[in-house]
C-alpha positions in Angstrom: 68.3 72.3 62.5 70.6 70.5 65.0 73.5 72.4 66.7 76.8 70.9 65.4 78.1 70.6 69.0 74.9 68.7 70.1 75.3 66.4 67.1 79.0 65.8 68.0 78.1 65.0 71.6 75.3 62.7 70.4 77.7 61.0 68.0 80.3 60.5 70.8 77.6 59.0 73.1 76.5 56.7 70.3 80.1 55.5 69.9 80.3 54.7 73.6 77.0 52.9 73.5 78.2 50.8 70.6 81.3 49.8 72.6 79.1 48.8 75.5 76.8 46.9 73.2 79.6 44.9 71.7 80.9 44.1 75.1 77.5 43.0 76.2 77.2 40.7 73.2 80.5 39.1 73.8 80.1 38.7 77.6 76.3 38.2 77.7 76.1 40.7 80.5 72.8 42.3 81.0 74.2 45.2 83.2 76.4 46.2 80.3 73.5 46.1 77.9 71.6 48.4 80.2 74.6 50.8 80.3 74.6 50.9 76.5 70.9 51.7 76.5 71.4 54.5 79.0 74.1 56.0 76.7 71.7 55.8 73.8 69.2 57.7 75.9 71.8 60.3 76.7 72.6 60.6 73.0 68.9 61.2 72.2 68.8 63.9 74.8 72.0 65.5 73.5 70.7 65.5 69.9 67.9 67.8 71.0 70.1 70.4 72.8 70.2 73.9 71.4 73.1 76.2 71.1 72.2 78.1 74.3 71.7 75.1 76.4 73.8 75.0 79.6 75.2 71.6 78.7 76.5 72.7 75.3 77.7 76.1 76.7 79.6 74.4 79.6 81.2 71.8 77.4 82.2 74.5 74.9 83.8 76.6 77.6 85.7 73.5 78.8 87.1 73.1 75.3 85.4 69.8 74.6 84.5 70.6 71.0 86.6 71.0 67.9 85.2 72.9 65.0 85.4 71.0 61.7 84.8 72.1 58.1 81.2 72.4 56.7 79.8 73.6 60.1 80.5 70.3 61.9 82.1 69.6 65.2 83.7 66.8 67.0 83.4 66.0 70.8 86.9 65.7 72.3 87.1 62.9 74.9 89.6 62.8 77.7 90.6 59.8 79.7 88.8 61.4 82.7 85.5 61.7 80.7 85.7 58.1 79.6 86.4 56.9 83.1 83.6 59.0 84.5 81.1 57.6 82.0 82.2 53.9 82.3 82.6 53.5 86.1 79.1 54.6 87.3 77.3 53.0 84.3 78.7 49.6 85.3 77.9 50.1 89.0 74.4 51.4 88.9 71.7 52.3 86.4 71.7 55.9 85.2 69.4 57.9 83.0 70.5 59.9 79.9 70.1 63.1 81.9 72.3 61.8 84.7 74.9 60.8 82.2 75.0 64.2 80.6 75.2 65.8 84.1 78.2 63.5 84.8 79.8 64.5 81.6 79.4 68.2 82.4 80.6 67.9 86.0 83.7 66.0 84.8 84.4 68.5 82.1 84.3 71.4 84.6 87.1 69.9 86.7 90.4 71.6 86.3 
């Protein structure tokens, strides 16, 4: 059974990947397509996180999840998080684990 917060984080990363994919299709930019694939990798990693995983715990403590009915959750994006994800992805290739580390470090900032 998947943790609701892990599923919410994975959904968020899938949404960001879709936006990159659409942009790559429109602009025929291979770097953007690679960024979208890295976000999909991060989503796959996030989907497997358990409730006691440090990533989930840290993002929860930072207030990045909203509890929804039926045991679901939503990941709450901030402009800082969006900027943190977009800027490095377009500058250099990252792995899914690196993207999640970036999300956590950005969420920890006051």
